N, C-alpha and C positions, 0 to 999 in steps of 0.2 A: 825112650823113657828110662831113666836110671833108677834102679832099685837099690835102696840103701839097706833096709832091714831084710837080710837074707832069710833069717829064721827067728821067730819069736821064741824066747826061752821061758819067760815067766811073766805073770801079770799081777799087779797089786791094785786094789780098789778101795775106795771109801765111798759107798753109795750115798750116804747122808750128805757129804760135801760135793758129790759129783766128780770126784777126782779118780783118775785111772792112769797108771804108768805100766808100760810093758818093756821088758828088757829084750835085747836082740843081739845077734851077731851079724856083722856085715860080710859081704862077699870077700873083703880083704882080711877078715878074721879079727876085726876090732869089735869090742863090746860097746853097746850104747843103750839109751833109754828113750822111749817115745812117750810123750806126755799128752794127756787129754783133760779137758774140763767140760762137764756136761755133754759128753759124747763127741766133742769137737777136738780134732787134733790141734795141738798148740805148737809143739816143737819136738825135734829130735836132738839129742846130744850124743856125740861119739867120743869115747874115752880111749884114745890111742895110748897104748902102753899100760893100760890098767886091766884089772881082772874082771871076771863076771861078777864077783862079789861087790866090786866097786859100783858097777851098774845097778845091781840089786839094792845097794844101800841108797843110791840116788832115787830110785823108784819108791822105796819104802819111805824115805824122808819126804818126798813130794806128797804122797797121799796122807802123811801125818802132819802136813803143813809146816814142816821144818824147812824144807827146801822151797824157795820161791823162784818162779821163772821171771 
């Protein structure tokens, strides 16, 4: 089994909307975001060549309903 998310860095939530997003770093050193709706995993996005802040912005935008999957 391949592990993509090596280490969870931060988590953003909106409990009213049931949205959650966690930022992580991969084994290869790339940042990414894992998205959930009502506790169910929806998708991972890997941002090769981008910063941790970029992943955090994606997570925050998702729970604020700015970013759609």
